DOLO-339783 format. One record per residue: z, y, x of N, C-alpha, C in turn. Coordinates in steps of 0.05 Angstrom, whole numbers, plus 5000, padded with zeros to 4 digits. Example, Ala and Ser with C-alpha at 12.3 -4.5 7.8 and 13.67 -1.06 7.14 Angstrom:
BEGIN
> 5156 | 4886 | 5264 | 5156 | 4910 | 5246 | 5156 | 4934 | 5264
> 5142 | 4955 | 5257 | 5143 | 4979 | 5273 | 5157 | 5001 | 5258
END
This chain:
BEGIN
> 1368 | 6970 | 3581 | 1363 | 6944 | 3569 | 1378 | 6944 | 3543
> 1365 | 6935 | 3522 | 1378 | 6933 | 3496 | 1375 | 6904 | 3486
> 1397 | 6893 | 3478 | 1398 | 6866 | 3468 | 1406 | 6866 | 3438
> 1391 | 6851 | 3423 | 1398 | 6848 | 3395 | 1401 | 6819 | 3389
> 1420 | 6812 | 3372 | 1424 | 6784 | 3364 | 1429 | 6783 | 3334
> 1419 | 6762 | 3322 | 1423 | 6759 | 3294 | 1428 | 6729 | 3288
> 1447 | 6724 | 3271 | 1452 | 6697 | 3263 | 1457 | 6696 | 3233
> 1450 | 6674 | 3221 | 1452 | 6672 | 3192 | 1467 | 6647 | 3184
> 1485 | 6649 | 3166 | 1500 | 6625 | 3158 | 1484 | 6607 | 3140
> 1462 | 6617 | 3130 | 1445 | 6601 | 3112 | 1457 | 6600 | 3084
> 1446 | 6583 | 3067 | 1454 | 6582 | 3039 | 1476 | 6562 | 3033
> 1480 | 6543 | 3051 | 1499 | 6521 | 3045 | 1526 | 6525 | 3057
> 1530 | 6544 | 3075 | 1555 | 6547 | 3089 | 1570 | 6572 | 3080
> 1596 | 6572 | 3085 | 1613 | 6595 | 3079 | 1621 | 6611 | 3104
> 1616 | 6598 | 3127 | 1623 | 6610 | 3153 | 1601 | 6606 | 3173
> 1596 | 6627 | 3189 | 1577 | 6625 | 3210 | 1591 | 6613 | 3235
> 1582 | 6590 | 3244 | 1594 | 6577 | 3267 | 1580 | 6581 | 3293
> 1559 | 6597 | 3293 | 1544 | 6602 | 3318 | 1560 | 6621 | 3337
> 1555 | 6618 | 3363 | 1567 | 6636 | 3383 | 1546 | 6643 | 3403
> 1549 | 6667 | 3415 | 1530 | 6674 | 3436 | 1544 | 6692 | 3457
> 1531 | 6694 | 3480 | 1540 | 6713 | 3501 | 1515 | 6727 | 3512
> 1517 | 6752 | 3516 | 1496 | 6768 | 3529 | 1508 | 6786 | 3550
> 1497 | 6784 | 3574 | 1507 | 6801 | 3596 | 1505 | 6830 | 3589
> 1521 | 6846 | 3602 | 1519 | 6875 | 3599 | 1498 | 6885 | 3619
> 1489 | 6909 | 3613 | 1467 | 6920 | 3629 | 1473 | 6922 | 3659
> 1498 | 6928 | 3666 | 1505 | 6931 | 3694 | 1516 | 6905 | 3707
> 1516 | 6883 | 3692 | 1524 | 6857 | 3704 | 1504 | 6849 | 3725
> 1514 | 6838 | 3747 | 1497 | 6829 | 3769 | 1479 | 6806 | 3760
> 1490 | 6787 | 3745 | 1475 | 6764 | 3735 | 1468 | 6769 | 3706
> 1443 | 6767 | 3699 | 1434 | 6770 | 3671 | 1435 | 6742 | 3659
> 1452 | 6739 | 3639 | 1457 | 6713 | 3627 | 1458 | 6716 | 3597
> 1443 | 6698 | 3583 | 1442 | 6698 | 3554 | 1446 | 6669 | 3545
> 1467 | 6664 | 3529 | 1473 | 6637 | 3520 | 1477 | 6637 | 3490
> 1467 | 6617 | 3478 | 1470 | 6613 | 3449 | 1479 | 6584 | 3443
> 1499 | 6581 | 3427 | 1508 | 6555 | 3418 | 1507 | 6554 | 3388
> 1491 | 6536 | 3377 | 1489 | 6533 | 3348 | 1515 | 6520 | 3338
> 1524 | 6527 | 3314 | 1547 | 6515 | 3302 | 1543 | 6486 | 3296
> 1563 | 6474 | 3284 | 1562 | 6445 | 3279 | 1558 | 6438 | 3249
> 1542 | 6454 | 3235 | 1535 | 6447 | 3208 | 1558 | 6445 | 3188
> 1577 | 6462 | 3191 | 1599 | 6463 | 3172 | 1623 | 6444 | 3178
> 1622 | 6430 | 3200 | 1645 | 6413 | 3208 | 1669 | 6430 | 3214
> 1692 | 6420 | 3208 | 1717 | 6435 | 3215 | 1718 | 6441 | 3244
> 1723 | 6465 | 3251 | 1725 | 6473 | 3279 | 1699 | 6478 | 3293
> 1677 | 6478 | 3278 | 1651 | 6482 | 3290 | 1648 | 6509 | 3304
> 1661 | 6529 | 3294 | 1660 | 6556 | 3307 | 1676 | 6555 | 3333
> 1697 | 6539 | 3335 | 1712 | 6536 | 3360 | 1695 | 6521 | 3380
> 1682 | 6500 | 3371 | 1665 | 6484 | 3389 | 1643 | 6501 | 3401
> 1629 | 6517 | 3385 | 1607 | 6533 | 3396 | 1618 | 6555 | 3414
> 1641 | 6566 | 3408 | 1653 | 6587 | 3425 | 1661 | 6575 | 3452
> 1673 | 6552 | 3452 | 1682 | 6539 | 3477 | 1657 | 6531 | 3493
> 1636 | 6522 | 3480 | 1612 | 6515 | 3495 | 1600 | 6539 | 3509
> 1599 | 6562 | 3495 | 1588 | 6586 | 3507 | 1606 | 6595 | 3530
> 1632 | 6596 | 3526 | 1651 | 6605 | 3546 | 1650 | 6587 | 3571
> 1649 | 6561 | 3567 | 1648 | 6542 | 3589 | 1623 | 6544 | 3605
> 1600 | 6546 | 3592 | 1575 | 6549 | 3606 | 1574 | 6575 | 3622
> 1583 | 6596 | 3609 | 1583 | 6623 | 3622 | 1600 | 6622 | 3647
> 1624 | 6612 | 3645 | 1642 | 6610 | 3669 | 1631 | 6593 | 3691
> 1620 | 6570 | 3683 | 1609 | 6552 | 3703 | 1586 | 6565 | 3719
> 1568 | 6578 | 3705 | 1546 | 6591 | 3718 | 1555 | 6614 | 3736
> 1573 | 6631 | 3725 | 1582 | 6654 | 3741 | 1598 | 6645 | 3765
> 1613 | 6624 | 3763 | 1630 | 6614 | 3785 | 1614 | 6599 | 3806
> 1590 | 6590 | 3800 | 1574 | 6574 | 3819 | 1548 | 6587 | 3827
> 1541 | 6610 | 3816 | 1515 | 6623 | 3821 | 1512 | 6631 | 3851
> 1532 | 6643 | 3863 | 1529 | 6653 | 3890 | 1523 | 6631 | 3910
> 1534 | 6607 | 3906 | 1530 | 6584 | 3924 | 1504 | 6569 | 3918
> 1492 | 6575 | 3896 | 1467 | 6561 | 3888 | 1443 | 6573 | 3901
> 1426 | 6557 | 3914 | 1401 | 6568 | 3925 | 1385 | 6580 | 3903
> 1370 | 6601 | 3909 | 1356 | 6616 | 3888 | 1327 | 6605 | 3884
> 1324 | 6579 | 3885 | 1299 | 6566 | 3879 | 1300 | 6557 | 3850
> 1276 | 6556 | 3837 | 1274 | 6550 | 3809 | 1289 | 6524 | 3801
> 1284 | 6503 | 3816 | 1297 | 6477 | 3809 | 1327 | 6478 | 3812
> 1337 | 6493 | 3831 | 1366 | 6495 | 3835 | 1379 | 6511 | 3813
> 1366 | 6532 | 3804 | 1376 | 6548 | 3781 | 1375 | 6531 | 3756
> 1354 | 6516 | 3751 | 1353 | 6498 | 3728 | 1375 | 6477 | 3728
> 1381 | 6466 | 3752 | 1402 | 6447 | 3755 | 1429 | 6460 | 3749
> 1433 | 6484 | 3758 | 1458 | 6499 | 3752 | 1461 | 6502 | 3722
> 1440 | 6510 | 3708 | 1442 | 6513 | 3679 | 1447 | 6486 | 3666
> 1433 | 6466 | 3674 | 1437 | 6439 | 3663 | 1466 | 6429 | 3667
> 1476 | 6433 | 3692 | 1503 | 6425 | 3698 | 1523 | 6440 | 3681
> 1518 | 6465 | 3675 | 1536 | 6481 | 3659 | 1538 | 6471 | 3630
> 1517 | 6459 | 3621 | 1517 | 6448 | 3594 | 1532 | 6421 | 3593
> 1528 | 6405 | 3614 | 1541 | 6379 | 3615 | 1571 | 6383 | 3617
END
């Protein structure tokens, strides 16, 4: 499995505030998360990084107890964002 990611700061910003996570090939759970930055606000890169880290940890910590039905997985993802 090969994963590629690309992010662009655009023309109006001096810093890219986007963050992402991609599982490794041998990880049991395949997880891909992207958090868009906050449009140049101070600390936007921290906010997107914390969002990715928090969602990742929530999903990984609750996946085993979650029934493997579509709606249950969607709820797990939704809860990780909240």
